DONU-928480 format. One record per residue (C-alpha): residue number from 1; residue in three letters; x, y, z. Coordinates in steps of 0.5 Angstrom, whole numbers, plus 500, padded with zeros to 3 digits. Layout:
<r seq="NUM" type="ALA" xx="X" yy="Y" zz="Z"/>
...
END
This chain:
<r seq="1" type="MET" xx="519" yy="463" zz="511"/>
<r seq="2" type="SER" xx="520" yy="470" zz="512"/>
<r seq="3" type="ILE" xx="517" yy="476" zz="509"/>
<r seq="4" type="GLU" xx="522" yy="482" zz="508"/>
<r seq="5" type="VAL" xx="518" yy="489" zz="508"/>
<r seq="6" type="THR" xx="521" yy="495" zz="504"/>
<r seq="7" type="LYS" xx="518" yy="502" zz="502"/>
<r seq="8" type="LEU" xx="517" yy="502" zz="495"/>
<r seq="9" type="ASP" xx="521" yy="508" zz="492"/>
<r seq="10" type="PRO" xx="515" yy="513" zz="488"/>
<r seq="11" type="ALA" xx="519" yy="513" zz="482"/>
<r seq="12" type="GLU" xx="517" yy="506" zz="482"/>
<r seq="13" type="ARG" xx="510" yy="507" zz="481"/>
<r seq="14" type="ALA" xx="509" yy="503" zz="475"/>
<r seq="15" type="THR" xx="512" yy="497" zz="479"/>
<r seq="16" type="TRP" xx="507" yy="498" zz="484"/>
<r seq="17" type="ASP" xx="501" yy="499" zz="479"/>
<r seq="18" type="GLU" xx="503" yy="493" zz="476"/>
<r seq="19" type="TYR" xx="503" yy="489" zz="483"/>
<r seq="20" type="VAL" xx="496" yy="492" zz="484"/>
<r seq="21" type="ARG" xx="493" yy="489" zz="477"/>
<r seq="22" type="GLU" xx="496" yy="482" zz="479"/>
<r seq="23" type="SER" xx="493" yy="482" zz="486"/>
<r seq="24" type="PRO" xx="486" yy="478" zz="486"/>
<r seq="25" type="THR" xx="485" yy="483" zz="492"/>
<r seq="26" type="GLY" xx="488" yy="490" zz="489"/>
<r seq="27" type="THR" xx="483" yy="495" zz="488"/>
<r seq="28" type="PHE" xx="482" yy="502" zz="484"/>
<r seq="29" type="PHE" xx="484" yy="505" zz="491"/>
<r seq="30" type="HIS" xx="490" yy="501" zz="491"/>
<r seq="31" type="ARG" xx="493" yy="505" zz="485"/>
<r seq="32" type="PHE" xx="499" yy="509" zz="486"/>
<r seq="33" type="ASP" xx="495" yy="516" zz="483"/>
<r seq="34" type="VAL" xx="489" yy="515" zz="487"/>
<r seq="35" type="LEU" xx="494" yy="514" zz="494"/>
<r seq="36" type="GLU" xx="497" yy="520" zz="492"/>
<r seq="37" type="ILE" xx="490" yy="524" zz="492"/>
<r seq="38" type="VAL" xx="488" yy="521" zz="498"/>
<r seq="39" type="GLU" xx="495" yy="523" zz="501"/>
<r seq="40" type="ARG" xx="494" yy="530" zz="499"/>
<r seq="41" type="HIS" xx="487" yy="530" zz="502"/>
<r seq="42" type="ALA" xx="488" yy="527" zz="508"/>
<r seq="43" type="SER" xx="495" yy="531" zz="509"/>
<r seq="44" type="ALA" xx="498" yy="525" zz="510"/>
<r seq="45" type="ARG" xx="505" yy="522" zz="508"/>
<r seq="46" type="LEU" xx="504" yy="515" zz="504"/>
<r seq="47" type="ALA" xx="509" yy="509" zz="505"/>
<r seq="48" type="PRO" xx="508" yy="504" zz="499"/>
<r seq="49" type="LEU" xx="510" yy="498" zz="503"/>
<r seq="50" type="VAL" xx="512" yy="491" zz="499"/>
<r seq="51" type="GLY" xx="513" yy="485" zz="502"/>
<r seq="52" type="TYR" xx="518" yy="480" zz="499"/>
<r seq="53" type="THR" xx="520" yy="473" zz="500"/>
<r seq="54" type="GLY" xx="527" yy="473" zz="497"/>
<r seq="55" type="GLN" xx="526" yy="477" zz="490"/>
<r seq="56" type="GLU" xx="518" yy="475" zz="489"/>
<r seq="57" type="PRO" xx="513" yy="480" zz="491"/>
<r seq="58" type="VAL" xx="508" yy="477" zz="495"/>
<r seq="59" type="GLY" xx="504" yy="483" zz="498"/>
<r seq="60" type="LEU" xx="502" yy="490" zz="498"/>
<r seq="61" type="PHE" xx="500" yy="495" zz="504"/>
<r seq="62" type="PRO" xx="499" yy="502" zz="502"/>
<r seq="63" type="VAL" xx="500" yy="506" zz="509"/>
<r seq="64" type="LEU" xx="499" yy="513" zz="510"/>
<r seq="65" type="GLU" xx="502" yy="517" zz="516"/>
<r seq="66" type="ILE" xx="498" yy="523" zz="519"/>
<r seq="67" type="ARG" xx="502" yy="527" zz="524"/>
<r seq="68" type="LYS" xx="498" yy="531" zz="529"/>
<r seq="69" type="GLY" xx="501" yy="534" zz="536"/>
<r seq="70" type="GLY" xx="507" yy="530" zz="535"/>
<r seq="71" type="VAL" xx="504" yy="524" zz="535"/>
<r seq="72" type="SER" xx="504" yy="519" zz="528"/>
<r seq="73" type="THR" xx="499" yy="515" zz="527"/>
<r seq="74" type="ALA" xx="498" yy="510" zz="521"/>
<r seq="75" type="TYR" xx="492" yy="508" zz="517"/>
<r seq="76" type="SER" xx="490" yy="505" zz="511"/>
<r seq="77" type="PRO" xx="485" yy="509" zz="509"/>
<r seq="78" type="PRO" xx="485" yy="515" zz="513"/>
<r seq="79" type="PRO" xx="479" yy="516" zz="517"/>
<r seq="80" type="GLY" xx="474" yy="521" zz="515"/>
<r seq="81" type="LEU" xx="474" yy="520" zz="508"/>
<r seq="82" type="GLY" xx="469" yy="515" zz="506"/>
<r seq="83" type="LEU" xx="474" yy="511" zz="503"/>
<r seq="84" type="PRO" xx="473" yy="503" zz="502"/>
<r seq="85" type="PHE" xx="478" yy="498" zz="505"/>
<r seq="86" type="THR" xx="485" yy="499" zz="502"/>
<r seq="87" type="GLY" xx="489" yy="495" zz="507"/>
<r seq="88" type="PRO" xx="494" yy="490" zz="505"/>
<r seq="89" type="THR" xx="493" yy="486" zz="499"/>
<r seq="90" type="HIS" xx="496" yy="479" zz="497"/>
<r seq="91" type="LEU" xx="499" yy="478" zz="490"/>
<r seq="92" type="ASP" xx="500" yy="470" zz="490"/>
<r seq="93" type="GLY" xx="497" yy="466" zz="496"/>
<r seq="94" type="ALA" xx="500" yy="460" zz="493"/>
<r seq="95" type="LYS" xx="507" yy="462" zz="495"/>
<r seq="96" type="LEU" xx="506" yy="464" zz="502"/>
<r seq="97" type="THR" xx="505" yy="456" zz="504"/>
END
C-alpha cells in the first residue's frame, strides 16, 4: 500500500473541513478558517496536505512553513502561539490496514 500526499488547493477549503469533520481525531484547530488565522499570526505559509490511497483520503496534515534568515522550517502548530497539537489526523484507520 502506498499513500500519495498532495497539497489541497485553498479553493477546496470546504473539502478540507468535511475531511476534518469525518476524522475521529480532527479538532477545531484543524479547520481551514482557524489554520488561516494561525498562518497570519505566525507569519507563515499554510500547506494543507492530504494523504490518499487511490482516490480515498486517509489523512490530513496542516503544515505551516516559516522562513527566517533563508531557512524554512515546517511546524504544526507553529511555536509560541500556545496552540494544541494540530499535527496529522487520520480519516478511516481501517483503510490503512
